[in-house]
C-alpha positions, -999 to +999 in steps of 0.1 A: +263-075-120+280-103-139+317-124-142+349-105-140+369-100-167+407-090-173+398-049-180+380-046-150+415-041-136+420-010-156+382+000-145+387-007-106+420+008-105+417+047-104+397+037-065+423+009-055+451+028-061+439+057-041+451+058-007+420+070+012+398+041-008+426+015+002+422+025+035+407-004+049+420-033+026+445-060+043+471-048+022+483-013+010+472+003-023+477-005-057+508+010-078+497-006-114+471-024-130+489-050-140+495-056-096+461-054-096+450-077-126+473-104-109+449-099-072+419-102-092+431-136-107+449-152-079+450-184-091+447-197-056+423-175-043+389-198-031+364-170-038+342-158-062+341-122-077+311-103-092+318-069-109+287-046-107+278-027-137+260+010-139+232+018-165+257+035-188+275-004-184+307+012-165+323-008-134+310+007-105+326-024-077+336-054-071+313-079-049+330-111-035+322-142-017+343-167+000+341-202+015+334-196+054+340-218+084+313-239+102+297-246+067+292-287+059+269-306+031+240-311+058+236-278+073+246-258+044+276-232+035+289-206+047+299-177+027+322-146+038+308-116+016+327-083+007+328-053-015+341-023-028+326+005-053+343+022-076+352+053-060+326+070-095+300+055-082+293+056-039+270+075-026+245+058-049+235+027-036+253+005-058+270-014-027+233-015-009+215-031-044+246-053-051+253-071-020+218-076-018+215-091-049+243-115-034+230-123-008+202-133-023+220-155-046+239-170-023+210-181-001+194-195-036+224-214-038+220-228-005+238-211+018+229-213+055+250-185+070+271-154+052+293-131+072+314-100+072+349-088+087+352-047+084+372-026+103+358-011+134+366+023+116+351+018+088+313+029+093+298+031+058+308-006+060+292-012+091+259+011+083+255-008+049+262-049+068+235-033+099+207-021+064+216-050+057+202-070+085+231-087+094+239-089+134+276-075+149+289-111+166+323-097+178+345-073+186+381-082+179+409-060+192+439-059+176+429-088+151+442-080+118+478-068+110+476-043+080+493-018+063+480+009+087+492-015+120+472-036+139+434-035+132+401-041+156+372-059+140+337-062+135+322-097+128+292-100+112+266-126+107+232-127+090+216-170+091+192-174+061+164-178+092+164-151+103 
């Protein structure tokens, strides 16, 4: 994985402009590469982004960590993680491999807890989080208003001590 580059928007655009791939985003699919580039580079977004790169150098996905609630200097920070794998790279284990690398990296930085919020209908993401040792901590009904309406979400957590 590496840092985000300006040209990564072009590589991720086919995935993020696809109605089915964007189904579980909190916003509708992207209409242009410029719109996606602006979203990736939003100056007020507090998170960090890593780009997964496949063996032949192609962009395979985007992985993020955002400071979460409940972290402090004494007990350690909390981060919410997120991910989207490019359509051409799905089903190859990239989400699992890169999410585990991100988890290991955040533990090495002193994170105390990691969280993830997932639409309850997003079965592949639910399976991934559970396979990585995350625990479902909550089922929040009609929690989030998105482009597809009110959505139920599962809230997952993983403690460094798990």
